[in-house]
C-alpha positions as CSV (number, residue, x, y, z in Angstrom):
1,M,52.5,104.1,5.6
2,A,49.8,102.7,3.3
3,Q,47.0,100.9,5.1
4,Y,47.2,97.1,4.7
5,Q,44.1,95.3,3.5
6,V,43.7,91.7,4.4
7,I,43.5,89.0,1.7
8,A,39.9,88.2,2.4
9,R,38.8,91.8,1.7
10,K,41.3,92.3,-1.2
11,W,40.1,89.2,-3.0
12,R,36.4,89.6,-2.3
13,P,34.3,89.0,-5.4
14,Q,32.9,92.0,-7.1
15,Q,31.1,90.3,-10.0
16,F,28.7,87.4,-10.2
17,D,31.3,85.4,-12.2
18,D,33.9,85.9,-9.4
19,V,31.7,84.0,-6.9
20,I,33.3,80.6,-6.5
21,G,31.3,77.4,-6.2
22,Q,27.8,79.0,-6.2
23,E,26.9,78.9,-9.9
24,H,23.4,77.7,-9.2
25,I,22.6,81.0,-7.3
26,T,24.5,83.5,-9.5
27,T,22.8,82.1,-12.6
28,T,19.4,82.4,-11.1
29,L,20.0,86.0,-10.0
30,K,21.4,87.0,-13.4
31,N,18.3,85.5,-15.2
32,A,16.0,87.4,-12.8
33,I,17.8,90.6,-13.7
34,K,17.7,89.8,-17.4
35,N,13.9,88.9,-17.4
36,N,13.0,91.7,-15.0
37,R,11.7,89.3,-12.4
38,I,13.1,90.9,-9.2
39,A,11.4,89.7,-6.0
40,H,11.0,92.0,-3.0
41,A,12.8,89.7,-0.5
42,Y,15.6,87.2,-0.7
43,L,17.1,84.9,1.9
44,F,20.7,83.7,1.5
45,V,21.4,80.5,3.6
46,G,24.7,78.7,4.0
47,P,27.8,78.0,6.2
48,R,30.2,80.8,7.1
49,G,32.5,82.1,4.5
50,T,30.6,80.8,1.5
51,G,29.5,84.1,0.0
52,K,26.1,85.0,1.4
53,T,26.7,88.7,2.1
54,T,29.1,89.0,-0.9
55,T,26.4,87.7,-3.2
56,A,23.8,90.1,-1.7
57,R,26.2,93.1,-2.3
58,I,26.9,92.1,-5.9
59,F,23.1,91.8,-6.5
60,A,22.6,95.3,-4.9
61,K,25.3,96.7,-7.2
62,A,23.7,95.1,-10.3
63,L,20.3,96.6,-9.4
64,N,21.6,100.1,-8.5
65,C,24.4,100.6,-11.0
66,E,24.0,103.7,-13.1
67,K,24.4,101.6,-16.2
68,G,21.9,99.0,-14.9
69,P,20.1,97.0,-14.0
70,T,22.9,95.0,-15.4
71,L,24.5,91.5,-15.1
72,T,28.0,93.1,-14.8
73,P,28.1,96.1,-12.5
74,C,30.7,98.7,-13.7
75,D,32.4,99.3,-10.3
76,E,33.1,102.8,-11.6
77,C,30.0,104.8,-11.0
78,S,29.3,106.5,-7.7
79,N,26.6,104.0,-6.7
80,C,28.9,101.0,-7.2
81,K,31.9,102.6,-5.4
82,E,29.7,103.5,-2.4
83,I,28.3,100.0,-2.2
84,V,31.9,98.5,-2.3
85,A,33.1,101.0,0.4
86,G,30.0,100.2,2.5
87,N,28.8,103.8,2.8
88,S,25.9,103.9,0.4
89,M,22.8,105.7,1.6
90,N,20.7,103.4,-0.5
91,V,22.2,100.1,0.4
92,L,22.0,99.7,4.2
93,E,23.8,96.7,5.8
94,I,22.4,95.9,9.2
95,D,23.8,93.4,11.7
96,G,21.0,91.3,13.0
97,A,22.9,90.3,16.1
98,S,23.3,93.9,17.4
99,N,20.0,95.3,16.0
100,R,17.7,92.5,17.1
101,G,15.0,94.2,19.1
102,I,11.6,95.5,18.2
103,D,12.6,99.1,18.5
104,E,15.2,98.8,15.8
105,I,12.7,97.1,13.5
106,R,10.1,99.8,14.2
107,Q,12.7,102.4,13.2
108,L,13.5,100.5,10.0
109,R,9.8,100.3,9.3
110,D,9.5,104.0,9.5
111,T,12.3,104.7,7.1
112,V,11.3,102.4,4.3
113,K,8.7,104.8,3.1
114,Y,11.3,107.3,2.1
115,A,12.4,107.2,-1.5
116,P,16.1,106.4,-2.4
117,A,18.5,109.3,-3.0
118,G,20.1,109.1,-6.4
119,A,19.4,105.4,-7.0
120,R,16.6,103.2,-8.3
121,L,16.1,101.1,-5.1
122,K,16.6,101.3,-1.4
123,I,18.0,97.9,-0.3
124,Y,18.3,96.6,3.2
125,I,20.9,93.8,3.8
126,I,20.3,92.2,7.2
127,D,23.1,89.8,8.1
128,E,22.5,87.0,10.7
129,V,18.8,87.6,10.5
130,H,18.1,84.6,12.7
131,M,19.3,86.7,15.7
132,L,16.2,88.9,15.5
133,T,13.7,88.4,18.3
134,K,10.3,86.9,17.7
135,E,8.7,90.3,18.4
136,A,11.0,91.9,15.9
137,F,10.1,89.4,13.2
138,N,6.4,89.9,13.8
139,A,6.9,93.7,13.6
140,L,8.5,93.2,10.2
141,L,5.9,90.9,8.7
142,K,3.5,93.4,7.2
143,T,6.3,95.5,5.7
144,L,8.0,92.4,4.3
145,E,4.8,91.2,2.7
146,E,3.9,94.5,1.0
147,P,6.9,96.7,0.9
148,P,7.0,99.9,-1.2
149,A,8.0,99.4,-4.8
150,H,11.4,101.0,-4.2
151,V,12.4,98.7,-1.3
152,K,14.1,95.3,-1.4
153,F,15.2,93.1,1.5
154,F,18.2,90.8,1.4
155,F,18.6,88.5,4.4
156,A,21.6,86.3,5.2
157,T,21.8,83.6,7.9
158,T,23.7,80.5,8.9
159,E,20.7,79.0,10.8
160,P,17.5,79.2,8.8
161,E,15.7,76.9,11.2
162,K,15.6,79.8,13.7
163,V,13.9,82.1,11.3
164,L,10.1,82.3,11.7
165,S,8.2,80.3,9.0
166,T,6.1,83.4,8.3
167,I,9.3,85.2,7.3
168,L,10.6,82.3,5.2
169,S,7.4,82.1,3.2
170,R,7.7,85.7,2.2
171,C,11.2,85.3,0.8
172,Q,12.9,83.6,-2.1
173,R,15.5,81.3,-0.5
174,F,18.9,80.5,-1.9
175,D,21.1,77.8,-0.3
176,L,24.8,78.3,-0.7
177,R,27.0,75.1,-0.6
178,R,30.3,74.5,1.0
179,I,33.0,75.1,-1.5
180,P,34.9,72.0,-2.7
181,A,38.5,71.7,-1.6
182,A,39.7,71.6,-5.2
183,L,38.2,75.0,-6.0
184,I,39.6,76.4,-2.8
185,V,43.1,75.1,-3.7
186,K,42.8,76.6,-7.2
187,H,41.9,80.0,-5.8
188,L,44.6,79.9,-3.2
189,I,47.2,79.1,-5.9
190,A,46.2,82.3,-7.7
191,I,46.4,84.4,-4.5
192,A,49.8,82.9,-3.5
193,K,51.1,83.7,-7.0
194,S,49.9,87.2,-6.7
195,E,51.4,87.6,-3.2
196,K,54.7,86.0,-4.4
197,V,54.5,83.2,-1.9
198,K,55.7,79.6,-2.5
199,I,53.4,77.0,-1.0
200,S,53.3,73.2,-1.4
201,E,50.3,71.3,-2.7
202,E,50.0,69.4,0.6
203,A,49.9,72.7,2.5
204,L,47.2,74.0,0.2
205,F,45.0,70.9,0.7
206,A,45.7,71.2,4.5
207,I,44.4,74.8,4.4
208,A,41.3,73.7,2.4
209,R,40.7,70.8,4.9
210,G,40.9,73.2,7.9
211,A,38.6,75.8,6.2
212,E,35.8,73.2,5.9
213,G,34.4,74.6,2.7
214,G,34.6,78.3,3.6
215,M,36.6,80.5,1.2
216,R,37.0,83.3,3.7
217,D,38.4,81.0,6.3
218,A,41.0,79.7,3.8
219,Q,42.0,83.2,2.7
220,S,42.4,84.3,6.4
221,A,44.5,81.2,7.1
222,L,46.7,81.9,4.1
223,D,47.1,85.5,5.3
224,Q,48.1,84.4,8.8
225,L,50.6,81.8,7.4
226,I,52.3,84.4,5.2
227,S,52.8,86.5,8.3
228,Y,54.2,83.5,10.2
229,C,56.3,81.8,7.5
230,G,57.1,84.5,5.1
231,A,57.6,83.6,1.4
232,E,57.6,79.8,1.8
233,I,54.9,77.7,3.5
234,A,55.1,74.0,4.2
235,E,52.4,71.5,5.3
236,E,53.8,71.3,8.8
237,D,53.2,75.0,9.3
238,V,49.5,74.6,8.3
239,L,49.1,71.6,10.6
240,A,50.7,73.5,13.5
241,M,48.3,76.4,13.0
242,Y,45.1,74.4,12.7
243,G,46.1,71.7,15.3
244,L,45.6,69.0,12.6
245,A,47.3,65.7,12.2
246,G,49.4,65.3,9.1
247,S,48.1,63.4,6.1
248,K,51.0,60.9,6.5
249,Q,50.2,60.4,10.2
250,I,46.5,59.8,9.4
251,L,47.4,57.3,6.6
252,S,49.7,55.5,9.0
253,V,46.8,55.1,11.5
254,V,44.5,53.9,8.7
255,K,47.0,51.4,7.5
256,A,47.8,50.0,11.0
257,L,44.0,49.7,11.6
258,L,43.3,47.8,8.4
259,E,46.2,45.5,9.1
260,G,44.8,44.7,12.5
261,N,47.9,46.0,14.3
262,A,46.5,47.2,17.6
263,P,49.8,48.1,19.3
264,S,50.9,50.2,16.3
265,T,47.5,51.9,16.1
266,I,47.6,52.9,19.7
267,A,51.2,54.0,19.5
268,L,50.5,56.3,16.6
269,L,47.5,57.7,18.4
270,N,49.6,58.4,21.4
271,E,52.2,60.2,19.2
272,I,49.6,62.4,17.6
273,T,48.1,63.2,21.1
274,E,51.5,64.1,22.5
275,S,52.1,66.6,19.7
276,G,49.0,68.5,20.8
277,K,46.7,67.7,17.9
278,D,42.9,68.0,18.2
279,L,41.5,64.5,18.8
280,Q,38.0,65.5,17.7
281,R,39.4,66.7,14.4
282,L,41.5,63.6,14.1
283,L,38.5,61.4,14.3
284,V,36.7,63.4,11.6
285,D,39.8,63.1,9.4
286,L,39.9,59.3,10.0
287,I,36.2,59.1,9.0
288,G,37.0,61.1,5.9
289,H,39.9,58.8,4.9
290,F,37.8,55.6,5.4
291,R,35.0,57.3,3.4
292,N,37.5,58.0,0.6
293,L,38.7,54.4,0.7
294,L,35.1,53.2,0.4
295,L,34.5,55.4,-2.6
296,L,37.7,54.2,-4.3
297,K,36.6,50.6,-3.5
298,L,33.3,51.3,-5.3
299,G,35.2,52.7,-8.3
300,M,34.3,56.4,-7.6
301,D,37.6,58.1,-7.8
302,A,36.5,61.5,-9.2
303,A,38.9,64.2,-7.9
304,D,36.0,66.5,-6.9
305,M,34.6,63.8,-4.6
306,L,37.7,62.9,-2.8
307,D,39.4,66.2,-2.2
308,L,42.9,64.7,-2.1
309,A,46.4,65.6,-3.4
310,D,47.7,63.3,-6.2
311,A,50.2,61.5,-3.9
312,Q,47.5,60.8,-1.2
313,L,45.1,59.6,-3.9
314,K,47.6,57.1,-5.3
315,E,48.4,55.7,-1.8
316,L,44.7,55.4,-0.9
317,R,43.9,53.7,-4.3
318,D,46.6,51.1,-3.6
319,M,45.3,50.6,-0.1
320,S,41.7,50.1,-1.2
321,A,42.6,47.3,-3.6
322,S,43.3,44.9,-0.6
323,T,40.4,46.1,1.6
324,D,36.9,44.6,1.9
325,S,34.0,47.0,1.3
326,D,31.9,45.4,4.0
327,A,34.7,46.0,6.6
328,L,35.0,49.6,5.5
329,L,31.3,50.2,5.9
330,Q,31.4,48.8,9.4
331,I,34.5,50.9,10.3
332,V,32.9,54.1,9.0
333,D,29.7,53.4,10.9
334,L,31.5,52.6,14.1
335,L,33.7,55.8,13.9
336,S,30.8,58.0,13.0
337,S,28.7,56.8,16.0
338,A,31.7,57.5,18.3
339,E,32.1,61.1,17.1
340,G,29.5,62.5,19.6
341,R,31.0,60.5,22.5
342,V,34.5,61.9,21.7
343,R,33.3,65.4,21.4
344,W,31.6,65.5,24.8
345,S,33.8,63.2,26.8
346,P,36.3,64.6,29.3
347,A,38.6,61.6,28.5
348,K,38.7,62.0,24.7
349,K,41.9,59.9,24.2
350,I,40.5,56.9,26.1
351,V,37.2,57.0,24.1
352,L,39.2,57.2,20.8
353,E,41.5,54.4,21.8
354,V,38.6,52.1,22.6
355,T,36.9,53.1,19.3
356,L,39.9,52.3,17.2
357,L,40.3,48.9,19.0
358,K,36.6,48.2,18.2
359,A,37.3,49.2,14.6
360,I,40.1,46.7,14.4
361,K,37.7,44.0,15.6
362,A,35.0,45.2,13.2
363,R,37.5,44.9,10.4
364,D,37.5,41.1,11.0
365,G,33.7,41.0,10.6
366,V,32.3,38.7,8.0
367,G,30.3,40.3,5.2
368,I,27.3,38.7,3.5
369,D,29.4,37.7,0.5
370,A,32.0,36.0,2.7
371,L,29.2,34.3,4.7
372,I,27.7,32.8,1.5
373,K,31.1,31.7,0.4
374,K,31.8,30.0,3.8
375,L,28.4,28.3,3.7
376,N,29.1,26.9,0.3
377,E,32.5,25.7,1.6
378,V,31.0,24.0,4.6
379,K,28.4,22.3,2.4
380,R,31.1,21.0,0.0
381,N,33.3,19.8,2.9
382,L,30.5,17.9,4.6
383,S,29.3,16.3,1.4
384,G,32.8,15.5,0.3
385,H,34.2,14.0,3.5
386,T,31.2,12.1,4.7
387,P,29.9,10.1,1.7
388,V,26.4,8.8,2.2
389,T,26.1,5.1,1.7
390,A,23.4,2.5,2.6
391,P,24.1,0.5,5.7
392,A,26.1,-2.7,5.0
393,T,23.7,-4.8,7.1
394,P,20.0,-4.1,7.7
395,R,19.0,-2.9,11.1
396,T,17.2,-5.5,13.1
397,A,14.5,-5.3,15.7
398,S,17.0,-5.8,18.5
399,A,18.6,-2.4,17.6
400,V,15.4,-0.6,18.5
401,K,15.1,0.5,22.2
402,P,11.9,-0.8,23.9
403,M,9.2,1.7,24.7
404,P,8.9,2.8,28.3
405,K,6.7,0.7,30.6
406,A,4.5,3.7,31.3
407,M,3.6,4.0,27.7
408,E,3.2,0.3,27.1
409,A,0.6,0.2,29.9
410,H,-1.9,2.4,28.1
411,E,-1.2,1.5,24.5
412,A,-3.5,-0.6,22.5
413,P,-2.3,-4.1,21.5
414,V,-0.6,-4.2,18.2
415,S,-0.7,-7.1,15.7
416,Y,2.7,-7.6,14.0
417,P,3.0,-9.3,10.6
418,A,3.8,-13.0,10.7
419,E,7.5,-13.8,10.7
420,G,7.3,-15.5,7.4
421,T,5.8,-12.5,5.7
422,R,8.4,-9.9,7.1
423,S,11.3,-8.9,4.9
424,P,14.6,-9.9,6.5
425,S,15.9,-6.4,5.9
426,A,12.9,-4.4,7.2
427,P,13.6,-2.1,10.2
428,S,11.1,-2.5,13.0
429,A,11.5,1.0,14.3
430,D,8.4,3.2,15.0
431,L,7.7,6.4,12.9
432,N,9.5,8.7,15.4
433,T,12.6,6.6,15.5
434,V,12.7,6.3,11.7
435,W,12.2,10.0,11.4
436,Q,15.1,10.6,13.8
437,Q,17.4,8.3,11.8
438,V,16.4,10.3,8.6
439,L,17.2,13.6,10.3
440,D,20.6,12.3,11.4
441,R,21.5,11.2,7.9
442,V,20.2,14.4,6.4
443,G,22.4,16.3,8.9
444,Q,25.5,14.5,7.7
445,V,24.8,15.7,4.1
446,S,23.5,19.2,4.9
447,P,23.1,20.6,8.4
448,F,21.3,23.6,6.9
449,I,18.5,21.4,5.4
450,K,18.3,19.6,8.8
451,S,17.7,22.9,10.5
452,H,14.5,23.4,8.5
453,L,13.3,20.0,9.6
454,V,13.9,19.9,13.3
455,D,10.5,21.4,14.1
456,A,8.7,19.0,11.8
457,R,7.2,15.6,12.9
458,P,5.7,12.6,11.0
459,V,1.9,12.8,11.1
460,S,0.9,9.7,9.2
461,F,2.3,7.0,7.0
462,D,0.1,4.7,4.9
463,G,2.9,2.5,3.7
464,R,3.6,4.6,0.6
465,V,3.1,8.3,1.5
466,L,4.7,9.9,4.6
467,I,3.0,13.1,5.7
468,V,5.4,15.4,7.6
469,G,3.6,18.2,9.6
470,Y,4.5,21.6,11.0
471,D,2.7,23.5,13.7
472,S,1.2,26.7,12.4
473,E,3.8,28.5,14.5
474,F,6.5,27.1,12.1
475,A,4.5,27.5,8.9
476,G,7.4,29.5,7.4
477,H,9.7,26.5,7.9
478,K,7.4,24.4,5.8
479,D,8.0,26.7,2.8
480,L,11.8,26.4,3.3
481,A,11.6,22.6,3.6
482,A,9.2,21.9,0.7
483,T,11.8,22.3,-2.0
484,P,12.7,19.7,-4.6
485,R,16.2,19.2,-3.2
486,T,14.9,18.6,0.3
487,V,12.2,16.2,-0.8
488,D,14.6,14.2,-2.9
489,L,17.1,14.0,-0.1
490,L,14.4,12.8,2.4
491,Q,13.1,10.2,0.0
492,T,16.6,8.9,-0.6
493,K,17.3,8.5,3.1
494,L,14.0,6.9,3.7
495,K,14.7,4.4,1.0
496,E,18.1,3.6,2.5
497,I,16.5,2.9,5.9
498,M,13.2,1.3,4.9
499,H,14.4,-0.3,1.6
500,K,11.3,0.9,-0.3
501,D,10.2,4.0,-2.2
502,V,8.4,6.5,0.1
503,V,6.7,9.7,-1.1
504,V,7.2,12.7,1.3
505,R,4.7,15.4,1.6
506,F,4.7,18.5,3.8
507,D,1.7,20.1,5.5
508,V,0.8,22.6,8.1
509,V,-1.4,21.1,10.9
510,A,-3.8,23.5,12.5
511,D,-4.2,21.3,15.6
512,P,-0.9,21.1,17.4
513,S,-2.0,17.8,19.0
514,L,-1.8,16.1,15.6
515,I,1.9,16.9,15.1
516,K,3.1,13.8,16.9
517,P,2.1,10.3,15.6
518,T,-0.3,8.2,17.6
519,P,0.9,5.9,20.4
520,S,0.0,2.9,18.3
521,A,1.9,4.3,15.4
522,K,5.0,4.7,17.6
523,S,5.0,1.1,18.7
524,E,4.0,-0.3,15.3
525,P,6.9,-1.3,13.1
526,V,7.2,0.1,9.7
527,P,7.8,-2.9,7.4
528,V,9.0,-2.9,3.9
529,A,6.4,-3.8,1.4
530,S,7.1,-7.0,-0.5
531,A,5.6,-8.4,-3.6
532,D,3.3,-10.9,-1.8
533,E,2.4,-8.6,1.0
534,P,-0.7,-6.4,0.8
535,E,-0.5,-2.7,1.5
536,P,-0.8,-1.9,5.2
537,E,-3.7,0.2,6.5
538,P,-2.9,3.9,6.9
539,V,-1.7,4.9,10.3
540,A,-4.3,7.3,11.7
541,P,-3.1,10.1,13.9
542,A,-4.6,10.4,17.4
543,S,-4.8,13.1,19.9
544,T,-1.5,13.6,21.9
545,P,-0.2,16.5,24.0
546,P,1.2,19.5,22.0
547,L,4.8,19.5,21.0
548,P,6.8,21.3,23.7
549,K,8.5,24.5,22.4
550,K,12.2,24.8,22.6
551,S,13.5,27.1,25.3
552,K,16.2,29.7,24.6
553,S,18.8,27.7,26.4
554,D,18.0,24.6,24.3
555,F,18.4,26.7,21.2
556,K,21.8,28.2,22.3
557,D,23.0,24.7,23.3
558,D,22.1,23.2,19.9
559,P,25.3,21.7,18.3
560,L,24.5,23.2,14.9
561,I,24.1,26.7,16.3
562,K,27.3,26.3,18.3
563,K,29.2,25.2,15.1
564,A,27.8,28.2,13.1
565,L,28.9,30.6,15.8
566,E,32.3,29.1,15.8
567,I,32.7,29.3,12.0
568,F,31.4,32.8,11.6
569,R,32.7,34.2,14.9
570,G,29.3,35.5,15.8
571,Q,27.3,35.9,18.9
572,I,23.6,35.4,19.8
573,V,21.9,38.7,20.5
574,D,18.3,37.5,21.0
575,V,16.2,34.5,20.4
576,K,12.7,34.9,19.1
577,A,10.1,32.2,18.5
């Protein structure tokens, strides 16, 4: 009976052009051969099954071929055939995991001085070189730096971070990439055709998904499936072998989650768990599907970026049309952060259930675009339903609450204007009361403008110009408030209350004690200027205690803050001054 050769060995590339998905490396090596710029040491880095050792073998054949050095080894001469069979005396493959000690490296160091037999070069291919001990690496340093002219070193590793930096600096490094699913599927179709096996497109993509970018893994899986299924392979067979959830199952979970259907999401997860699927892999697949949705939402539907069958791509494209990109970003971030917890948790199912429920809640989160839209709607609603009009009857002095006795006792006597010279519509409120009335009216029009003014206080008023001051701690609020719209709104409301034109100016007061108006200014009425009445003297500020800072509880109890939290379904994480 003829000896069977597995697919991975039968379809192993023998030429540079046969290496799939690593054109950036094969092109560089071919140019090095063409220009006679062959280095003495090369390091091939990449995930398993991507072609590290295969590339090193092809490079060795190209250098030692009897018709070479050549870009296309003949595979017919004795040197090429010996390298392919793995019994060449001049191309020695060494397993770094089993020959990792200093004694083996000393033996290698003693043999490099001997010339090759019947070939141009003696080439050492050391696989999994990161497994060598530190002492073995140090013993190799001098030989690697200045090897004999007939010696070349080809190293291969999946973990370059474990290789000493002194070794890395002596090598030319080539990083092999994971092979895209589309290229794996294309290669598997050719293999299936050659092996006379019928396999569905969904099954091919399932194999590529399980191989995680490794061609050898995909070829080995196909070999195993042929033994299991015979001449026809379906997606269910691949999923059973890998322990993966089906694409339809994953899409059902994604759809239920985006619809906010928690019972359906948990029921689907329970169904997948009961069928024995790998929950860690399920979470990775969910992250991949939401990532694909996000790319489609951003208009990036290139086939090589999504790694999807046509039917899946169409369904995801339809799903992305009704999904918010901000919600997708939050879901991907949430699922990604939970991957480590699911991997190491003894109760993977519970952790995954909680994560999916959090993702459903995150889906309802409000993005920045939606926030801006809602803010504009609130502003329109407030301005449209509460029209601002001047009071029908002027406020009278009786409407003003008297000052507390304790304050009246130490205040200086105030001279009020004669009754005959006072305007009948002039409010007799003090500066603080007038300012509070202005804030109330501004808040009816725009609560957001009012939020910039709550930390401000009137400093002085000379009958025409009102100076509004901020403590230096709130200097940033002054810049937000000193806008043409805010100033116009304040001046409009002051005119409604005081029945005269008032100019508003903002300033930052270095001395906090000047933020409040003086006691005399508080008790002095603010009359409306009339034609026969001279301008009143400016109200000078006096020293008063500093404005007390708002506590965190006061901030959280603020009606405006409560309303914002209710509208945007948010929560207060921290309060900073």
